[in-house]
C-alpha positions in Angstrom: 2.2 16.8 -7.6 4.6 14.2 -6.1 7.3 12.7 -8.1 7.4 8.8 -8.1 10.0 7.3 -5.9 10.8 3.9 -4.1 9.2 3.5 -0.6 11.2 2.3 2.3 9.2 0.9 5.1 10.0 -1.0 8.3 9.3 -4.8 8.7 7.3 -6.2 11.3 10.6 -6.1 13.7 10.3 -2.5 13.5 14.1 -2.3 12.8 14.7 -3.9 9.3 13.8 -1.7 6.1 12.1 -3.1 3.1 11.9 -1.3 -0.2 9.1 -1.1 -2.3 10.4 -0.4 -5.8 8.8 2.3 -8.1 7.6 0.4 -11.0 5.8 2.9 -12.9 4.3 6.3 -12.0 0.8 7.4 -12.7 0.5 8.4 -16.6 -2.2 10.8 -15.8 -5.5 11.1 -14.0 -7.2 7.8 -13.2 -3.9 5.7 -13.7 -2.2 3.8 -11.3 1.3 4.5 -9.7 2.6 1.1 -8.8 5.3 -0.1 -6.3 6.6 -3.7 -5.8 8.7 -5.3 -3.1 11.3 -6.7 -5.4 14.2 -5.5 -3.2 14.9 -8.3 -0.6 12.6 -10.5 -2.2 13.9 -14.3 -2.9 15.8 -14.1 -6.2 13.7 -16.8 -7.8 10.4 -15.7 -6.7 8.0 -14.7 -9.6 6.9 -11.0 -9.5 3.4 -12.1 -9.3 4.2 -13.6 -5.9 5.6 -10.3 -4.4 3.7 -7.6 -2.4 2.2 -4.7 -4.8 1.0 -1.3 -3.7 -0.9 0.7 -6.1 -2.4 4.2 -5.9 -4.7 5.9 -8.5 -6.4 9.6 -8.2 -9.3 11.3 -9.7 -12.0 13.8 -9.4 -15.1 12.6 -7.9 -18.3 12.7 -10.1 -19.3 16.6 -9.5 -15.5 17.6 -9.4 -16.1 19.0 -5.7 -13.2 16.8 -4.6 -10.3 14.5 -5.2 -10.5 10.7 -4.7 -7.4 8.4 -3.9 -7.7 4.7 -4.1 -4.8 2.7 -2.6 -4.9 -1.1 -3.1 -2.2 -3.3 -1.5 -1.8 -7.2 -2.0 0.9 -9.2 -0.4 0.4 -13.1 -1.4 1.6 -15.7 0.8 3.9 -17.8 -1.1 6.0 -20.8 -0.5 8.6 -22.9 -2.3 7.3 -26.2 -3.3 10.3 -28.4 -1.9 9.9 -31.1 -4.8 9.2 -28.8 -7.8 11.0 -25.8 -6.3 8.3 -23.5 -7.8 6.7 -20.8 -5.6 3.0 -21.4 -4.8 0.7 -18.7 -3.7 -2.1 -20.3 -1.4 -3.6 -16.9 -0.4 -3.0 -13.0 0.0 -3.4 -10.3 2.5 -5.3 -7.6 0.7 -6.1 -3.9 1.5 -8.4 -1.5 -0.4 -8.9 2.0 0.8 -10.7 5.1 -0.6 -9.9 8.7 0.4 -11.8 11.9 -0.5 -10.4 15.0 -0.2 -12.9 18.0 -0.8 -11.9 20.9 -2.7 -13.5 23.3 -0.4 -11.3 22.3 2.5 -8.2 24.4 3.1 -5.0 22.4 2.1 -3.7 22.6 5.7 -6.7 20.8 7.0 -6.4 18.1 4.5 -2.7 18.0 5.4 -3.7 17.6 9.1 -6.3 15.1 8.1 -3.6 12.9 6.2 -1.0 13.0 9.1 -3.6 12.3 11.8 -4.9 9.2 9.7 -1.6 7.8 8.8 -0.3 8.2 12.3 -3.5 6.7 13.9 -3.0 3.5 11.5 0.5 3.2 12.6 -0.6 3.0 16.3 0.5 -0.3 18.2 -3.4 -0.7 19.0 -4.7 -0.7 15.4 -1.6 -2.9 14.3 -2.7 -5.5 17.0 -6.1 -5.3 16.0 -5.4 -5.9 12.2 -3.1 -8.6 13.2 -5.6 -10.5 15.4 -8.4 -9.8 12.9 -10.7 -8.3 15.8 -11.4 -4.7 16.5 -10.3 -3.5 20.2 -13.1 -4.3 22.9 
């Protein structure tokens, strides 16, 4: 079982690191591990306006597989020039479900995880997500 830790990821410029701070580890099966992008956020920005990543894991119904659910939300917030308060007008949202069958060897699960994560990190996939259109 992994130990909760901060996540360091590259910003869109592919050079600058941004840190998602570990807020809380999962308290057990079905509870969430939570990270929030506090490091590098504007000092006065309310925490509800910052990017959050959450993950929870459970057994599937028949207990033949483990399920992982990952949720990500990055609000679009601007600071009102009159009131100086931050206002969230929308958000980028992701929710994904993963199923890892217990009957598949751990090495195959690891290979699947690595290939999926590496595929999602490809420039073509990033461009499709940025444009909102699948490659044609």
